N, C-alpha and C positions, 0 to 999 in steps of 0.2 A: 800411632796407627790405631784406627778404630778396630774393634773386634769384628769377626766376619758377619755376625748376625745383628749388627747395629741397625737401628731404625733408618729408613731411607732418608728421612728428613735430617738426621744427624750427619749422614754422609754428605747430603747436599749443602748443608751450612758450613761444613768444616773447610777452611781455607788451607791451601798448601803453604809451605814455608820455604820459598826459593831464596837463594842468596841475593843480596843487593847487586844488581848489574850497574855498578857505579858509572862505567864508561858510557853505557847506553843512556843512562839517566842524565848525565852531564851534557852530552851532545843533543839530547832531546830538548833540554831546557834552552840551550843556546840557539838551537834551530828554530824554536818558537819565538824567542825574545828578539832576535835580530830583525826578522821581517817586520814585526810590529813596531820596533823602535825606529826602523828606517821609514816606515809609513807615517809615524807621528812626526818625525823630523822633516819629512818632505811634504807634509800635509796631504798625503795620499794613503790615509789609513784604510781606505776601501780596498786598495790593492794589497796592502800589507796583511789584511785579514785573510785574503785568498792564498797569499804566499804562506801564511802561517798554517792554513789548512793543509797545504801541500806538505809542509814540514811535519805536521801531525801524522798524516797518512804515511809518510816515509818512516817516522818513528815507530808506527804500529807494525812495520815490516822489517825493522832493523835488527840485525843479529851480529854477534862477534864472529866473523868468518872472513875468508879470503875476499879480497876486493872484487874478484870476478863474480863470485856468488852474491855478494852484497849488491853489486850494481844490477845484476839480473833480477834479484828479488825486489829491490826497491823500484827499479825502473819499470818492471811489468805492472806493479801495483799502481804506481803514480800515473803511468800513461793511461791506464783504465780509468783512474779517478779523473784525470783531465778531460778524457773523452766524455765521461758522464757529466761533468760540469759543463762542457760545451753543449751537450744535448739539452740539459736543464735550462741553461741561460738562454739558448736559442728559442725554446718554447716560451719562456717568460717574455723575452723581447718581442716575439711575434704576437703576443697577446692571444694565444689560442683559447678556445672554449674549454670548459671544465671537462667535457666529454673527450675532446681530442687529447687534452693533458692526461687524463686517466688512461686512455688507450695507449698513448706513447710510453707512459711509465710502466704499464702492464707488459708491453712488448719488451722494454728494457729489462724488466724483471725476469722475463723468460730467458733472455740471453744471459743475464747475470746468474741465474740459478743453474742453467746448463753449464756455464763456464765454472761455476763454483764446485760442481760435482766432479770435475776432472782431476783434482788433486790440490795439494797445498798452495801452489802458486796460483792456480786458477781460482781457488777459494778466495784468496785475498783480492785478486783483481776483480772477480765478479761482485763481491760485496761492495767494494769501493766504487765500481761503476754505477751501481744502483743508488748508493748513499749520495754520491756527488750529483747524480741526475736529480734526486729529490731535493737536495739543497739548492741546486742551481735554479730550480723551478720556483723557489719561494724567497730566497735571500735577496736583499737589495743589490741591484746590479751596479757594477762599477762603470766608470766612463773611460773608454768605450765599453760597451756591454761584453764584447768578445774577449776582453783582457782578463777575465776571471780565470778561464781555462789555462792559458799560458803562464799565469803567475804561480800555479800550483807546482809545476816542475821546478820553478826557481827555488821555492822553499825546500823541495826535496833534494835538489843538488847541494844546497847548503848542508843538510844533514849528511849526505853522502861524503862531501869534502871533509867535514868535521871528523868523520870516522876513518880517514886515510891513515893516520898514524897506527890505528889498531889493525887495519887490513894490510898495510905494507909490511915488507919483511926486511926492515933495517937490521934487525938482529934475529938470528935463528930462533931463539926462544920466544920471540914476539909473534911467530907464525901461529895463527889460531888453530891450525891443524895439529901442531905439536902440543899446544896447550890442551886440546881436546884429547890427544893421545895420553898426556899425563893424567888427565882427569879419569880416563878409562883405566889406567894402571892403578890409580888410587882406589877406584871402585873394585878392581880385581883384588887388591890387597885386603879390602874390607870383607869381600866374599870369602877369601881364604881364612881370615881371622874368625869368621862366623861359622866355619864348617862345624857340623855336629851340634849347632845351637838352633833355637827356634827362629832366630833372626836370619838364618842362612838364605831362605827362599826370597825374602824381601831384598836382601843384599844382591842376590843374583838378578832380580828384576831391575834394580838400579844399574847394575853392570850392563845388562842388555840395552837399556836406554842410552847409556854413555857410548856404547859401541854404535848404536844407531846414529847418534849425533856425529860421531866421528866419520862414519861411512858417508854421511851426507856432505861432508866437507872435502872429500877426496875428489880428484879430477874425474870428470865424467868420460873423458875419451882417452884411449890408449891403455896399453897393458904394461907400462913401464915398470922397471925394477929399481927405482930409486930408493934412497935410504928410508924415506917416509913409508913407502909401500912395504918395504921389508919389515920395518918396525910394526906396521899394522898387521901383517901376516903373522908375525911372532906373537903379538897380543892375542890374535884369534886362536892360535894354537894353545896358548897358555889358558885362555878362557875355556876352551873345549875340555882341557884336562881338569880344570877346577870344577866344571859342571859335572864331570863324571865323579869327582870326589864328593861333591855336594849330594848327588844321588845316593852314593854309598855311605853317607854319614861318617866319613873318615876324616878327622882333623889332621892338620899338619903342624909341625913345630912352629912356635912363634917366630923364630928367626927366618924360617922359610916364607911365612905369610907376610913378613916385612919386606921381602925382596921387591914386589911390585911398587910399593910405596917409595922405596929408595930409587927405583927406576924413574918414577914420576919426578922426584926431586932432581935427578940428573937432567931430565928433559927441561925442567923449569929453570934451573939455576946453573946448569953446567958443572955439577959437582963431580967428584972422582968416580971412576968406573965402579960398577956394582959387582960384587962377587957373590955367587950362590954358595951357601954353606954345604959342606959334605955331610949330608944327613942320612945316607944309606936308605933310600926308599925301599919298602919291603912288599909292595903290592904293585900290580901293573898300572893302576891309576896314579899312584904316587910316582912311579918311574916316568910316566908320561908327563906329569907336572914338572918333574926335575929336568927332563930334557927340554921342555918348552921354556922354562925359566932361564936355563943356560943359553938357549938360542936368543931369547929376548934380551938378555944382558949383553950378548955379543952384538946384536943389531943396534942397540942404543949406543954402545961404545964405538960403532962404526967398523966392527970386525965382521968378517965373513961368517955366516952361520948356515947350517943345513936346515932348510925348512921343507917339510913334506906338504907343501901347498902349491897350488897352481898360481899363475900371476893374478894380480888383483883385477877382477872383472870391473869394468867401468860402471860404477854405481850411478844411479840417477836420483839426485835429491828432489826432483820434481816428479816423482813417481805418479803415473796416471792411475787414478782409481777407476775412471771410465773415460772412454773416448768422447770428444765433442759430438754432440747430437746423437749419441748412442741412446739405447733405451733408458739406461740409468740416468744419464745426464738430462735427457729430455723430461723424464718424470720429475726430477728435482726442479727443472726450469718451470714445469707446470705448477709445481707446488708453490714456488715463490710467486709466480704470476697470479695464481688464484688469491693468495693472501693480499697482494698489492691491489688487485682488482676490487676485492671487498673493501680494503682500506680506502681506496679512492672513491668508491660508491658511498661510503659512510661520510667521508670528509666533504663530498659534494652536496650532501643533504643536510649536514649540520654545520653551523658556522663555527669553525675552529680558527683561532687567530693565527696559527702557524700550521697549515695543513701538511706541509712537507715533513713535519716531525713524525707523523704516523708511518709513511713509507720508509723513512730513514730508520726508524726503530725496528720495523719488520725486517729490513735488510740485515741489521746487526744480529737480531735474534736467530735468523734462519741461516747464518753462516754454518756450513755443514761440518766443519772440523773443530768446533768449540765445545763439543760435548752435547749433553741432553738438551733438546729443544724445550722440554718442560722446565728444566732447571733454569735455562737462560731466560725464559719468559717471566718466571717468577722473580728471578734475581734482578732482571732489568727493571721491573716495577718497584721493587724494594730499594734498589740502588738509586733510582731516579728520585724517589722521595728523599732519601738521605742527601743526595747530591744537590737537590733544589734547596734543602734546608741549609746546607753548607754555603751555597751561593748567596742566599738571602742574608745569612749572617755576615758574610764578607762584604756584601754591598751595603749593608747597614753601617759599616765602618767607613767606607770610602767608595767613591765613584770616579776618582781621578784616573785618567787614561794611562798614565805611567804606572800607577799602582795596579791597575787591571792587567797591564802587560806582565808585570811581575807575577801576578796570580796565575795567569794563563801559562807562563813558563814553568811555574812550580807544579801546576797540575799535570802538564805533559811530561815533566820529569818523573813523576810518580807512575806514569803509564806503563813502562816496561815491567816494573815490579808488580803492579796491581794486576796486570794481564796474566802473569804467571801464577799469581796467588789465588785468585777467585774471580769468576765472571761478575759477581755482584760488586766486588771491590773495584773492578775495572769500570763499572758503571758509575760508581760513586765518584771516581776521579774524572771520568770523561764528561759527566753532566755539567759540573761547574766550568770545565774548560770550554764546552760548546756554548754555554749561556754567556760566559764572559766574552767570547768572540762575537756573539750576537750583540751584546751590549756595546762593544767597541765599534761594531758596524753600524750602530745607531738604530737598530731595529727593535730592541727590547728594552723594557724597563723592569724594575724589580716586581712591579705588580703583575707582569705577564709571565713570571717564572712558574708559579704554581699551576697554571693550566697545562704546563708540559707534563705534570704528573698524570693528568687526565688523558692527555694524548698517548703517553707511554702505556698506561693501563689499557687504553682502547686497543693499541697495536698489539700488546701482549695477549689480550683476549682473542683478538683475530687469529693470531698465530696458534694459540692453544686449541681453538675450535677448528679452524679450517686447515691448519698446517700440522695438527697433532692428533686431535680426537677423531675428526671426521676424515682425515686423510687415509687412503687405503693401506698405506705402508704400516706394518705392524712391527713390534720390537723384534720378533723372530727374524725378520728380514734384515735386521742390522746385526744381530748377535750371531746367529747360526751360520751365515755365509762366511764370517771370519773364522769360525771354528773348523768349517770344512776346508778352508784355504790352509789353516795351520796343520790340520791332519794330513792333507795332501803333501805339503812341504816336508813334514816329518817322515812320511813314507819314502819320499825321494832321498832324504838323508839316510834313512835306514838301508835302502837299496845300495847306495854308494858305499856305506861303511861295511856292509857285509859282502859286497861284490868286488872288493879290491880297488875301487876307485879312490885311492887314498888322497890324491891331490884335490879332486873335485869335492870331496866330502866336507872340507872345511867351509867352502862357500855355500854348499847346500845346508850345512848347519846354520850358517849365518842367515840364510833366507828363511829357514824354518823358525829361528828364534825371533826374527823380525815379524813374521806372520803371527807367532804366539804373542808377541808384545802388542800387536794390533788387536788380537782377540781378547787378551787381558784387559786392554784399555776399554773396549766396547762393553765388556761384562762389568767393569768397575763403574762406567758411566751409567749403565742400567741399574746398578744397585742404588744409585742416588735418586731414582724415580719411584713414584708410588706404583702400586700394583695396577695392571698386571706386569708392567715392564720389570719392576724391581723383583717380583717373585720369579719371573722367568730367568732373570740374570742370576739370581741366587741358586736356581736349579742347575744352571750350566756352570756355575763356579767350580764344582768338584771335577768336571770334565776338563776344564781349562787347566786346573792344577795337575791333573793326571797327564795331560799332553806335555806340560812343562817338565814333569818328572821323567816322561819317556824320552825327551831330548837328552836329559842327563844320563839315562840308562844306555842310550845308544853311544854317547861319548865314552861311558865306562866300558861298554862292550868293545869299542874300537881299541881302547887301551889293553884289554884282555887279549885281543887278537894280536896286537903289535908287540906287546911286552910279556904276555903270558903264554904265548905259543898256542892259544886255543884256536881250533879250526871252527869256522862258522857251521852251526848245525841247521840244516834246511828246515827241520821240523819246528825248531824254536822260532826261526824267522817267520815261518808261515803262521805260527800262532799270533805273533805280534801284528803281522799284516792283516790277518783276519779280524783281530780286535779293532785295528784302526779302521778297516772297512765297515765294521758294524757301527762304530761310533760315528763315522761319516754318514752312514745311512740313517742313523737315529737323528742327526742334526738336520738332514734334509727332510726327514719326516716329522720334524718338530716334536721329538720325543726325548726330552732331557732325562738323564739318569735319575733315579729316585734316591740313591744313597752314594756317599763318597766311598772310595776304595780305602781299605784299612792300610795305613802306612806302617811298614816295619819300624820298630823302635830301636833295634840293634843294628850296628854297622853290618854292611853286606859282607858275607863270606867270600873272599876272593877266589876260592876254589870252586864256587858255584857259579853257574852261568848267569850273567846279568840279564839277558833277554828272557830267561825262564821266569825270573822274579817279576820283570816288567810285564810279561804276558799275564801272570797271575793277578797283578794289580788291576790291569785293564779289564780282565774277565770278571773280576769281582765287581768293578764299577758297572759293568753292563749286564750283570746277572739278573737284576730286577727287571730290566727292560724286556727280557725274554719271557717273563711271566705275567705280562700285562698286555692288553689289547692295544693295537696301534691307534695313535691319535693323530689325525691330520691337523 
């Protein structure tokens, strides 16, 4: 992990280290190789290339999750891709003028951008709609011309079918939801093991991410109390108790920290029931953890357990960030449309051999949920240079069609890992794959690869100027609304915890920590950009950490009320509410705190009110704001 004050360029260049998703990589390779091989054997490689494109687009949206969610995710994306391909090939077949083509792609870009701003599923569909429309307008047409669009779902269905063993539930432990629950328990064990150490906050962030992933895999409809839902509720209760201990800097014995890891092993391998050791917890927060771990062990073993939670609310893995054609989605649609219009104007006046490469690159760079636009534009250019160099080296060794099929399959197999690791690495992998497909389609030769670097640099420059520097949206419009949402969710959690709504507070805490994770992600992405974005993100980082700690304080206060017999003090609650309101007002007024709050180094005294200390931390954070003039 990089230190908090690392240069923005160091953060931008540093890749993540995700685990190898071997199942996804294997079916990605087979999904690409089979359509191309069938095309070669039947002498219809033109159709095989479009089926391979569909398989690639399915791979880009494939996850290890239940079949219903996989089908919805892949189906939505590939249907949009096929529609875009139909639009692009129809324009090319009709032989429209450059002006009509540019207008059609600009209109498609507006629809793509507006759809992309609605949420994760809309983002994938919107990007592929525009990418495929651009490709269809310039790639060689198959015979008949309209066959390109229906061949794309054929390749996608192959990828979907290949994943059936992972999505079906022949064995209970093969259920992706149980595996996600096991992963969450492992993260909980790591958080408990790190209590009282500098690594504890980072472990808690990983735990929140694992719970977010698990929540997205749960059924969207119904409030059933099946075994999976009960285990999820128990995991949330244990997480709340662990968060309170994290805030209080109070470690637990190693044998207690090992309980969630053993629960994960039971879920994965069906081992013996887990017994929670008798460790005689001596504080309310530790008593809360003991009760939660015992309930978790009972639910994993299939026994009845008392859980102070409401039924699982139906989560929505396709959470809408904005409604279609709302102000936010329309603005993003205009942003994409402007960049495409400029790109089409440039390509119409300058002879580019593959004019569709420019709008395709713009669509990839402007996908709204892939992080910083600045970072993506730069990474795309650098990654394309490296990708073209790799492609040129490979084609200098062989141009045999079967060898190129193997190369394309190898590249698409790396795509799931590269996408999770770094956007630049994703481009290094995707560029050879795209160029090899063009080579198989008979459109490109090795001499035409290096102009793609110019096309990519041109598209990235257009995005940086018209979609980043000159676009009226400022970094504060990305970072500060997320902080306001997180503070609002935390206040609702505080009100439930201090108002006696014990069952609802667990879900309000889940909502609050999901909002905090979104805010943390936005700030982290901002830290990888140059000033002013990077400087603004660095200024809001202490407030983000303070809100995360407040969530732990409320969890600890809940334990004090439940196990310590403490009665909520209205004055203390009002102090925290007032600090939250002040922080929310500062975010809306674009006034980040000047200094971080001083964190106590000693464990919290369980006889002292948790909220009193939490209020002092927030008031220290906001003290400097009271002594400076407002800045709009």
